[in-house]
Backbone bond lengths (Angstrom), bond angles and torsions (degrees), N, CA, C in turn:
res aa  C-N    CA-C-N  psi(-1)  N-CA   C-N-CA  omega(-1)  CA-C   N-CA-C  phi
1 M - - - 1.539 - - 1.593 105.39 -
2 I 1.439 113.58 132.32 1.411 116.23 178.19 1.523 110.31 -92.75
3 D 1.361 120.95 122.30 1.344 126.02 177.16 1.679 111.63 -95.56
4 E 1.223 118.45 146.34 1.579 117.90 173.11 1.482 107.80 -108.24
5 K 1.304 115.25 139.03 1.470 122.42 -175.39 1.559 106.57 -138.51
6 Q 1.360 115.04 159.47 1.432 122.10 164.42 1.558 112.95 -115.70
7 L 1.294 118.03 145.85 1.465 118.29 178.88 1.513 107.54 -137.53
8 E 1.440 114.61 128.19 1.468 111.60 178.89 1.641 111.90 -85.12
9 I 1.273 122.00 122.45 1.408 120.26 174.95 1.514 105.43 -128.48
10 D 1.367 112.95 112.62 1.485 126.07 179.57 1.553 102.70 58.02
11 D 1.258 118.15 -114.67 1.460 127.81 -168.19 1.502 110.06 -92.15
12 L 1.236 118.75 -6.53 1.553 128.18 -173.92 1.558 116.62 -103.73
13 Q 1.310 111.66 139.77 1.575 119.32 168.50 1.512 97.82 -104.18
14 V 1.351 122.02 100.09 1.398 127.86 174.41 1.525 115.47 -83.00
15 H 1.208 114.75 121.18 1.434 121.72 176.49 1.519 109.44 -91.36
16 Y 1.324 114.60 133.97 1.464 116.38 -179.38 1.472 110.10 -152.36
17 K 1.261 114.58 161.92 1.629 119.75 178.25 1.627 98.28 -122.50
18 I 1.429 101.52 154.24 1.467 112.89 -175.40 1.478 112.23 -145.59
19 V 1.297 118.71 137.92 1.428 126.32 176.36 1.632 105.37 -121.02
20 N 1.330 113.19 106.28 1.430 117.58 -174.08 1.530 110.80 -81.67
21 A 1.365 116.54 145.55 1.503 118.43 176.25 1.429 107.11 -105.10
22 G 1.361 119.38 165.64 1.428 125.07 178.23 1.448 108.59 -68.14
23 A 1.520 119.30 -84.13 1.367 122.15 178.72 1.702 106.49 -94.48
24 T 1.206 117.44 90.58 1.443 118.30 -170.68 1.576 116.27 -66.44
25 T 1.243 117.08 124.11 1.475 123.14 -179.99 1.478 112.33 -97.74
26 A 1.295 116.60 -26.29 1.605 125.12 178.04 1.461 102.31 -164.91
27 T 1.515 108.30 161.36 1.295 123.28 164.30 1.528 119.48 -117.48
28 V 1.392 118.58 126.08 1.375 122.31 175.71 1.566 111.76 -94.36
29 I 1.343 112.75 120.36 1.478 114.68 174.63 1.535 109.13 -105.04
30 F 1.253 110.60 122.56 1.548 119.76 -176.59 1.519 110.81 -90.49
31 I 1.227 117.82 131.78 1.535 125.25 -167.74 1.585 107.98 -123.80
32 H 1.403 119.24 104.21 1.392 120.20 -164.27 1.776 103.54 -82.29
33 G 1.268 113.73 159.26 1.460 122.83 177.64 1.498 116.11 -87.07
34 F 1.260 117.34 -172.20 1.503 123.20 -177.07 1.463 104.82 -95.25
35 P 1.288 114.94 136.48 1.593 135.53 -9.42 1.438 109.44 -104.17
36 F 1.333 125.90 58.95 1.333 126.14 -177.27 1.561 116.87 -103.18
37 D 1.341 117.67 -159.15 1.461 118.39 -176.76 1.478 98.92 -145.52
38 C 1.336 114.34 176.77 1.388 119.32 -177.78 1.553 120.20 -70.91
39 S 1.429 118.78 -0.36 1.303 119.87 178.91 1.553 113.68 -70.17
40 I 1.359 118.96 -17.04 1.393 124.77 -174.07 1.541 110.70 -73.45
41 W 1.431 113.53 -9.15 1.420 115.78 175.00 1.506 116.93 -105.00
42 D 1.453 121.51 16.49 1.256 127.13 -170.59 1.640 108.44 -63.43
43 K 1.328 111.63 -40.26 1.603 109.75 -171.82 1.540 108.29 -77.91
44 Q 1.450 117.30 -13.02 1.431 116.39 -179.89 1.560 105.73 -83.44
45 M 1.358 115.76 -39.60 1.394 122.30 -175.47 1.619 108.30 -58.98
46 E 1.409 108.39 -43.48 1.536 115.13 -178.63 1.625 114.71 -67.32
47 A 1.414 110.49 -22.16 1.431 112.16 -176.07 1.641 120.25 -101.02
48 L 1.353 107.90 8.89 1.482 117.24 -177.39 1.512 110.04 -63.48
49 P 1.302 118.85 146.58 1.534 120.85 167.99 1.461 110.44 -56.75
50 D 1.396 113.65 162.16 1.402 124.30 -173.36 1.638 114.17 -68.17
51 D 1.344 110.91 -23.27 1.510 113.13 178.57 1.486 111.16 -103.49
52 I 1.323 123.94 13.07 1.402 130.27 177.12 1.577 110.95 -103.60
53 C 1.230 125.61 116.87 1.463 130.15 165.15 1.513 109.88 -71.00
54 G 1.295 116.31 136.77 1.438 120.52 171.80 1.515 113.41 -118.15
55 I 1.393 117.60 140.86 1.407 120.27 174.68 1.519 104.46 -140.31
56 S 1.389 113.39 130.70 1.434 120.18 171.25 1.524 105.07 -125.17
57 Y 1.348 115.22 136.04 1.519 116.74 -179.43 1.477 110.31 -135.53
58 D 1.288 112.24 162.83 1.564 122.78 -178.43 1.512 107.55 -90.08
59 I 1.229 117.73 113.78 1.450 126.60 174.54 1.498 115.72 -53.87
60 R 1.339 123.27 137.14 1.384 125.42 -177.93 1.561 116.56 -31.80
61 G 1.368 121.12 119.78 1.291 120.17 175.23 1.589 113.30 98.39
62 F 1.398 114.64 -30.50 1.454 119.54 174.78 1.563 117.18 -96.11
63 G 1.378 113.63 156.29 1.433 117.30 -175.91 1.427 117.03 55.49
64 K 1.352 112.92 -126.03 1.557 114.40 -178.71 1.489 113.80 -103.60
65 T 1.252 121.56 4.17 1.442 125.51 167.59 1.542 113.84 -68.76
66 V 1.365 116.27 124.25 1.511 115.13 -168.29 1.576 100.96 -136.12
67 G 1.409 109.96 163.74 1.330 117.47 179.54 1.372 119.33 97.43
68 G 1.296 123.18 175.62 1.550 131.19 -178.35 1.668 107.63 76.66
69 H 1.231 105.65 179.93 1.533 117.13 -179.77 1.551 110.67 -78.88
70 S 1.384 112.33 172.75 1.467 118.32 -177.27 1.551 117.88 -92.57
71 Y 1.429 109.82 -1.31 1.468 116.69 176.01 1.397 112.07 -83.67
72 F 1.360 121.03 117.76 1.505 126.75 177.01 1.478 111.20 -108.22
73 S 1.328 114.25 146.29 1.424 120.76 163.75 1.531 106.70 -147.32
74 I 1.337 120.11 163.89 1.366 123.43 175.03 1.479 111.71 -65.79
75 D 1.338 118.14 -37.90 1.415 121.17 173.00 1.589 111.80 -54.23
76 L 1.296 111.28 -41.04 1.537 117.65 -172.51 1.576 101.82 -67.55
77 F 1.336 118.46 -50.80 1.520 125.34 -179.73 1.643 107.32 -52.19
78 A 1.403 114.88 -43.81 1.423 119.14 -175.64 1.674 108.47 -65.20
79 A 1.374 110.21 -38.56 1.422 113.44 -177.79 1.602 113.97 -75.63
80 D 1.275 112.99 -24.37 1.440 116.74 171.74 1.581 110.56 -72.21
81 L 1.333 114.48 -40.18 1.577 117.12 173.84 1.415 110.76 -54.93
82 N 1.406 115.00 -58.33 1.478 119.71 -175.70 1.449 116.05 -58.04
83 A 1.380 114.81 -31.61 1.591 120.26 171.03 1.525 111.25 -64.47
84 L 1.287 113.95 -36.60 1.494 123.09 -177.11 1.636 108.12 -65.51
85 I 1.305 111.56 -48.45 1.463 123.24 177.35 1.572 108.63 -57.08
86 K 1.296 114.87 -50.51 1.592 126.84 179.18 1.553 105.16 -56.32
87 Q 1.274 113.43 -62.71 1.361 111.86 -166.39 1.587 117.43 -69.18
88 L 1.408 115.93 -24.73 1.383 120.05 168.05 1.472 118.04 -83.77
89 Q 1.398 113.42 4.70 1.438 124.06 178.99 1.540 111.22 48.69
90 L 1.375 115.78 55.43 1.459 113.47 -179.44 1.524 111.35 -100.29
91 T 1.316 109.04 141.77 1.461 118.78 171.36 1.407 114.86 -117.94
92 R 1.429 122.16 159.73 1.553 125.44 -177.90 1.584 102.67 59.52
93 V 1.300 120.44 62.58 1.479 114.28 175.15 1.552 112.65 -100.08
94 V 1.306 110.12 139.78 1.666 116.64 173.41 1.570 100.10 -108.51
95 L 1.266 112.23 125.08 1.508 123.26 172.62 1.500 107.55 -87.34
96 C 1.239 119.30 126.74 1.466 127.96 -177.66 1.535 106.28 -121.78
97 G 1.303 122.76 97.56 1.484 123.18 -178.63 1.496 115.52 -117.85
98 V 1.300 122.86 137.31 1.428 122.35 169.05 1.560 111.78 -105.72
99 S 1.283 118.76 140.73 1.411 125.71 176.61 1.546 110.10 49.37
100 M 1.305 120.77 -114.96 1.496 127.25 173.54 1.473 109.26 -54.56
101 G 1.327 117.29 -33.48 1.419 113.96 -178.97 1.535 111.56 -72.86
102 G 1.345 117.74 -22.24 1.544 120.91 173.44 1.533 110.75 -67.99
103 Y 1.376 110.59 -45.14 1.538 117.38 174.43 1.523 112.97 -49.68
104 I 1.244 113.88 -45.48 1.463 125.51 -177.14 1.439 104.70 -64.15
105 A 1.425 120.66 -57.18 1.413 124.82 -172.94 1.586 111.43 -58.29
106 L 1.392 116.37 -35.40 1.479 118.64 -179.60 1.486 112.87 -73.14
107 R 1.425 111.58 -29.94 1.454 115.52 -176.60 1.561 109.17 -78.41
108 A 1.451 113.93 -34.95 1.420 120.15 177.71 1.569 110.16 -67.65
109 A 1.312 115.46 -36.64 1.497 120.96 177.53 1.481 109.94 -64.49
110 E 1.428 118.80 -40.44 1.478 122.56 176.92 1.428 113.70 -66.22
111 R 1.453 120.49 -35.11 1.325 119.78 -177.63 1.585 117.34 -76.06
112 T 1.443 110.17 -32.18 1.371 117.30 178.42 1.432 112.76 -153.02
113 S 1.374 125.44 140.25 1.520 124.54 174.62 1.414 115.35 -128.20
114 D 1.348 117.24 19.17 1.456 123.36 -178.40 1.486 114.69 -56.24
115 A 1.413 115.78 -44.28 1.376 116.10 -172.90 1.537 111.20 -108.25
116 L 1.300 118.18 0.90 1.334 125.35 -173.01 1.572 112.19 -75.00
117 A 1.421 113.41 127.28 1.422 120.77 179.03 1.565 114.73 -117.50
118 G 1.420 114.47 -17.56 1.495 110.35 170.37 1.643 104.47 -175.63
119 L 1.227 115.40 175.24 1.371 125.47 -175.25 1.500 110.29 -133.22
120 I 1.261 121.02 135.47 1.485 131.11 172.56 1.482 106.49 -116.19
121 L 1.283 130.69 109.42 1.428 130.54 -173.33 1.598 106.49 -122.61
122 C 1.361 110.77 113.84 1.382 117.62 -170.43 1.628 111.84 -123.71
123 D 1.391 110.34 119.15 1.385 115.73 178.32 1.576 116.68 56.20
124 T 1.297 107.91 43.23 1.520 112.75 -175.28 1.625 108.33 -139.81
125 N 1.241 123.73 -178.14 1.457 125.57 -179.32 1.473 109.19 -150.54
126 A 1.354 114.91 177.14 1.542 121.49 176.33 1.456 113.49 -111.40
127 E 1.294 115.85 16.18 1.528 116.60 -176.83 1.537 108.40 -96.19
128 A 1.336 112.94 161.02 1.549 118.95 171.62 1.540 103.42 -84.13
129 D 1.346 116.75 165.22 1.383 121.02 178.46 1.493 107.97 -68.58
130 S 1.348 113.96 148.92 1.524 122.30 174.97 1.622 101.21 -74.44
131 N 1.348 109.96 172.20 1.407 119.41 171.07 1.494 113.36 -57.75
132 Q 1.423 109.12 -44.37 1.442 116.53 -179.56 1.578 110.76 -68.37
133 G 1.376 118.41 -33.16 1.441 113.51 178.97 1.529 112.31 -71.54
134 K 1.433 115.71 -37.04 1.371 123.78 174.51 1.578 110.61 -48.28
135 L 1.437 108.96 -56.69 1.506 116.21 -173.10 1.532 109.34 -58.70
136 K 1.389 115.08 -33.14 1.426 117.17 -174.89 1.527 108.64 -73.54
137 R 1.287 117.92 -34.56 1.542 121.98 174.93 1.535 108.64 -68.31
138 F 1.336 122.15 -38.34 1.393 122.93 177.69 1.615 111.91 -61.20
139 A 1.394 108.44 -41.70 1.488 111.24 -179.75 1.443 114.77 -68.76
140 S 1.357 119.16 -30.65 1.428 121.92 176.59 1.572 110.02 -69.48
141 I 1.420 116.36 -37.54 1.400 114.71 173.16 1.527 114.76 -58.87
142 E 1.405 116.87 -44.74 1.360 118.30 178.01 1.531 111.39 -60.54
143 Q 1.219 117.65 -39.08 1.531 124.14 179.04 1.494 110.52 -62.94
144 I 1.312 126.23 -34.80 1.320 130.56 -177.38 1.576 109.51 -80.20
145 M 1.345 112.69 -42.70 1.452 119.73 178.89 1.558 114.69 -66.15
146 G 1.421 108.51 -21.28 1.501 115.14 178.58 1.458 115.98 -93.41
147 G 1.464 111.25 9.22 1.509 119.20 178.90 1.426 114.99 91.93
148 G 1.383 116.01 16.57 1.571 115.37 -173.60 1.558 108.48 -106.27
149 K 1.257 117.75 37.58 1.367 118.28 177.71 1.466 117.71 -60.52
150 A 1.274 117.88 -39.99 1.599 119.89 178.27 1.418 109.23 -70.80
151 L 1.256 121.89 -29.73 1.509 124.36 176.37 1.570 107.70 -68.10
152 F 1.486 114.83 -44.45 1.398 114.85 -178.67 1.502 107.61 -65.16
153 A 1.375 125.41 -41.28 1.317 124.07 -176.30 1.575 110.30 -60.51
154 E 1.343 116.31 -42.72 1.410 124.58 178.03 1.501 110.97 -56.07
155 N 1.327 117.59 -53.30 1.464 119.26 -179.33 1.575 108.84 -71.20
156 F 1.265 126.80 -31.22 1.392 124.52 -179.08 1.468 111.11 -65.38
157 V 1.415 118.57 -48.03 1.401 126.63 177.14 1.432 115.73 -56.68
158 K 1.404 112.90 -37.93 1.524 116.09 -177.48 1.563 112.94 -57.78
159 G 1.228 117.09 -37.27 1.529 122.70 -177.97 1.529 114.89 -90.58
160 L 1.407 116.59 0.21 1.461 122.10 -167.23 1.609 108.62 -85.74
161 F 1.299 113.41 -43.38 1.430 116.95 -168.68 1.555 117.82 -105.85
162 S 1.313 110.99 164.58 1.498 115.98 174.51 1.533 109.14 -74.33
163 R 1.368 110.33 168.05 1.502 117.64 178.46 1.511 110.04 -59.71
164 Q 1.353 117.64 -40.53 1.427 122.75 -171.20 1.723 105.28 -66.83
165 T 1.363 114.54 -40.93 1.410 120.18 174.81 1.518 116.75 -54.20
166 N 1.280 107.99 -53.98 1.505 122.65 -179.32 1.404 112.11 -59.20
167 E 1.433 120.52 -34.43 1.505 119.33 -176.75 1.545 108.98 -92.59
168 H 1.303 114.54 -22.64 1.597 110.23 -164.43 1.640 107.91 -128.22
169 K 1.280 116.61 1.87 1.653 110.45 -176.66 1.534 108.90 -133.05
170 P 1.344 116.67 57.77 1.322 120.18 175.41 1.664 117.85 -48.51
171 L 1.266 115.21 -40.43 1.393 119.38 179.97 1.699 113.03 -56.45
172 L 1.339 106.44 -47.54 1.628 115.52 178.49 1.502 105.82 -57.33
173 I 1.369 117.94 -47.47 1.488 118.97 -175.71 1.637 105.84 -63.50
174 K 1.302 114.12 -47.16 1.525 114.23 -179.96 1.497 110.96 -53.73
175 Q 1.427 114.17 -45.82 1.454 121.60 -175.34 1.644 106.80 -49.26
176 I 1.355 110.27 -57.78 1.435 117.29 -178.18 1.523 114.24 -60.73
177 V 1.220 121.39 -32.88 1.437 122.57 -178.84 1.473 103.76 -76.13
178 D 1.346 124.05 -47.78 1.392 121.01 171.68 1.456 120.84 -52.86
179 I 1.334 119.59 -33.37 1.436 121.62 -179.01 1.584 109.52 -74.69
180 I 1.323 116.07 -34.21 1.424 120.93 175.11 1.535 109.33 -66.13
181 A 1.320 118.16 -45.86 1.422 122.73 -179.10 1.499 111.58 -59.80
182 A 1.291 114.34 -34.60 1.585 120.53 177.71 1.500 117.46 -73.04
183 T 1.331 111.67 -20.36 1.472 121.21 -177.22 1.458 111.70 -80.25
184 S 1.323 119.94 135.00 1.435 120.15 -175.03 1.523 109.29 -69.60
185 D 1.248 110.89 153.34 1.599 119.95 174.33 1.460 107.82 -54.83
186 D 1.402 118.22 -49.75 1.435 117.39 -174.19 1.536 110.31 -65.68
187 T 1.225 124.97 -35.22 1.405 122.62 177.30 1.502 112.53 -66.41
188 I 1.379 120.82 -44.46 1.394 121.17 172.32 1.456 118.50 -56.56
189 C 1.364 117.01 -41.65 1.454 122.81 177.92 1.591 113.93 -68.05
190 A 1.409 111.25 -42.71 1.452 111.51 -176.89 1.545 108.72 -75.24
191 A 1.264 119.64 -25.69 1.567 122.76 170.95 1.430 106.92 -65.13
192 Q 1.251 127.57 -47.29 1.481 132.71 -179.08 1.503 106.15 -59.47
193 L 1.262 123.91 -45.42 1.455 123.98 178.68 1.596 111.21 -67.34
194 A 1.282 114.32 -35.37 1.501 122.07 169.03 1.508 115.65 -55.50
195 L 1.316 111.31 -46.43 1.456 119.38 -176.34 1.573 107.42 -74.42
196 A 1.255 119.89 -30.56 1.514 125.49 -177.50 1.515 110.23 -76.39
197 S 1.395 113.24 -30.81 1.457 116.18 -179.50 1.319 121.12 -97.56
198 R 1.399 119.03 5.53 1.488 122.78 -174.06 1.486 104.47 -76.78
199 T 1.464 111.49 149.90 1.425 121.02 171.67 1.458 110.21 -86.48
200 E 1.457 111.91 169.81 1.369 115.38 175.40 1.624 112.99 -77.86
201 T 1.469 113.76 154.80 1.424 114.52 176.03 1.469 106.39 -117.46
202 I 1.346 121.77 22.94 1.477 126.34 -177.56 1.645 106.03 -63.42
203 S 1.353 115.25 -46.26 1.379 123.25 -175.77 1.523 114.20 -62.29
204 A 1.478 113.51 -28.59 1.414 120.57 175.62 1.425 120.60 -80.87
205 L 1.320 114.23 -8.62 1.560 116.83 -173.76 1.452 115.10 -66.91
206 P 1.325 120.79 -39.02 1.463 121.33 -179.37 1.544 116.34 -62.49
207 A 1.280 119.38 -24.30 1.376 123.70 173.64 1.540 119.02 -76.57
208 I 1.469 111.07 -11.01 1.506 117.60 -175.97 1.550 102.82 -91.29
209 T 1.366 124.08 111.82 1.365 127.74 -173.34 1.539 113.04 -114.34
210 V 1.421 116.21 7.92 1.464 116.67 177.45 1.493 108.41 -79.44
211 P 1.362 120.00 162.80 1.410 120.62 172.54 1.580 112.51 -59.17
212 A 1.462 116.17 144.12 1.392 122.79 178.69 1.436 112.36 -132.33
213 L 1.366 113.06 147.70 1.460 120.52 176.24 1.512 105.70 -118.90
214 I 1.307 119.88 132.23 1.501 118.27 175.93 1.594 105.83 -120.30
215 V 1.292 108.13 127.53 1.432 116.19 -171.96 1.602 108.97 -130.29
216 R 1.328 114.71 135.27 1.454 117.98 -174.72 1.613 108.94 -141.09
217 G 1.280 117.19 137.86 1.511 119.47 170.24 1.331 112.80 -71.18
218 E 1.264 123.00 128.66 1.543 128.11 -176.41 1.492 110.37 -51.93
219 E 1.275 121.28 -34.61 1.440 122.82 -176.47 1.567 116.51 -107.20
220 D 1.337 112.83 28.51 1.458 123.53 -177.72 1.558 106.98 -62.98
221 Q 1.230 124.71 119.69 1.424 128.11 175.43 1.532 112.86 -97.74
222 M 1.307 120.86 -3.97 1.429 126.84 -172.43 1.563 108.62 -102.64
223 M 1.276 119.99 -40.53 1.401 131.23 178.57 1.519 111.96 -112.11
224 S 1.334 121.36 131.49 1.465 122.10 -176.25 1.487 108.62 -93.49
225 I 1.349 123.14 164.28 1.409 129.96 178.43 1.469 109.48 -66.35
226 E 1.349 113.27 -27.54 1.504 113.11 179.82 1.538 115.98 -72.45
227 Q 1.276 109.39 -29.44 1.512 117.10 170.69 1.554 111.75 -60.89
228 A 1.361 109.41 -48.11 1.496 113.14 -179.32 1.481 111.20 -65.75
229 E 1.306 114.47 -34.00 1.499 119.71 177.38 1.459 119.98 -59.90
230 Q 1.423 106.51 -38.32 1.471 120.84 172.86 1.530 114.06 -59.50
231 L 1.410 113.04 -47.82 1.381 116.23 176.92 1.527 115.65 -65.91
232 D 1.311 112.92 -40.16 1.541 121.26 177.13 1.562 109.13 -56.73
233 S 1.317 115.99 -48.16 1.409 119.43 -176.36 1.619 112.50 -67.41
234 A 1.208 113.31 -49.61 1.456 119.82 179.99 1.468 113.43 -63.15
235 L 1.294 123.74 -39.68 1.443 129.62 -179.24 1.510 110.50 -88.10
236 N 1.281 122.25 -11.60 1.481 125.36 -174.77 1.555 110.63 53.97
237 S 1.301 114.70 47.79 1.440 117.55 -177.96 1.595 119.62 -78.00
238 G 1.317 110.64 -3.12 1.485 114.59 176.84 1.490 116.16 77.22
239 G 1.357 116.59 24.92 1.403 113.74 174.00 1.559 109.22 121.36
240 I 1.302 115.90 149.54 1.469 121.58 178.31 1.455 106.54 -101.58
241 I 1.322 111.02 133.17 1.607 118.61 171.37 1.489 113.07 -93.53
242 E 1.293 115.91 111.20 1.379 122.16 177.03 1.504 116.27 -95.07
243 I 1.397 118.37 127.39 1.308 125.76 -168.58 1.632 109.83 -94.20
244 A 1.304 114.83 121.74 1.594 113.09 -177.22 1.453 107.85 -73.62
245 D 1.340 116.87 161.98 1.506 126.65 175.17 1.578 110.11 55.09
246 A 1.299 114.29 35.81 1.408 117.02 -172.61 1.620 108.20 -139.04
247 G 1.336 120.61 142.94 1.389 121.91 172.24 1.532 108.90 -102.60
248 H 1.482 109.95 -111.10 1.468 118.70 -174.17 1.492 114.28 -85.09
249 L 1.272 112.22 -16.07 1.701 117.57 -179.96 1.463 105.77 -130.01
250 P 1.372 113.12 80.24 1.491 117.49 178.36 1.574 110.07 -75.68
251 N 1.355 121.31 -26.43 1.409 120.86 169.69 1.474 114.26 -46.83
252 A 1.381 112.48 -45.68 1.489 123.37 -172.96 1.541 113.51 -87.58
253 E 1.297 112.77 -34.79 1.396 120.44 -173.09 1.658 115.01 -77.81
254 N 1.391 109.43 -42.44 1.448 115.11 175.72 1.555 103.50 -144.27
255 P 1.481 105.35 81.23 1.530 113.67 -179.50 1.446 116.92 -64.37
256 E 1.320 114.82 -29.47 1.469 121.52 179.93 1.553 115.10 -58.17
257 A 1.308 114.28 -47.82 1.475 121.51 -179.49 1.518 108.51 -81.81
258 F 1.204 123.54 -25.15 1.336 125.01 -179.31 1.667 104.74 -73.62
259 N 1.268 113.14 -51.73 1.535 118.17 -179.49 1.553 113.15 -59.44
260 E 1.344 117.17 -36.22 1.492 121.74 171.77 1.390 108.43 -60.16
261 A 1.396 128.90 -47.94 1.357 123.58 -174.66 1.529 106.00 -73.79
262 M 1.377 123.99 -36.59 1.502 123.40 178.48 1.553 111.07 -54.78
263 N 1.380 110.07 -51.57 1.540 115.22 -170.37 1.573 109.22 -71.19
264 T 1.253 119.72 -36.15 1.416 122.72 170.75 1.466 112.32 -50.69
265 F 1.325 110.58 -49.34 1.561 114.51 -179.58 1.540 112.04 -68.68
266 L 1.318 118.37 -38.55 1.456 120.61 175.88 1.425 112.86 -59.69
267 K 1.315 117.86 -40.33 1.477 119.87 173.28 1.456 118.46 -61.23
268 R 1.312 113.84 -39.30 1.423 124.66 179.33 1.615 109.93 -63.47
269 I 1.298 116.54 -42.78 1.388 117.29 -173.49 1.597 108.28 -82.86
270 N 1.270 124.00 -12.95 1.443 130.16 -177.59 1.517 106.89 -85.77
């Protein structure tokens, strides 16, 4: 059963969901991407093995996590994550991040590895934004500030999903559109600036020695196979798991295949 809780960390009221295990051997912390919330991980939380605790949380400014200032950075998000781990006194933590959640997981792993037992990196990369990518983010900020949030959401979702999802999963598409609509303009713009200003983590990858799983939706238009291969090679993960009928959110688009890969990995590290 998934329970919902609030935790105060410094200036934040962090909303998170938790699935407790009987004799816990590890805890998976699920980190959502931009501009989503922790609900995208519900099907993974429900599918965890009996001995694995699951936590999904809303990143600063997203979902039901409130408080704090309006300046965001990937380093700040990573500091929030490590504070969550410390306050909950977690050990043997597996970080599972999709897209921006993967950036946060890598930065958190770079900052501290004391409790880290594994990494699941999904449709993400270790590179900084290119100049073209930065300009695209700045343009989206201008669009939102000019009252074009609905158009931003429409265009964003168009490139998010696989053909199968676009044709046959309208409820999933609506869920994502509704999440974006419920997220404040300030949060979306601040997060875009955080993404544009992030530094690369390629140079930090050799120091990460815990087991890693690299997952990618076969039809992802936002992250390339070359970026996944870079992570696979640097982290020695033993190969990329590609999820069929999935784009940038394979955990939501094809949860059965994603969960199989996730649980096989969790058994291996246990």
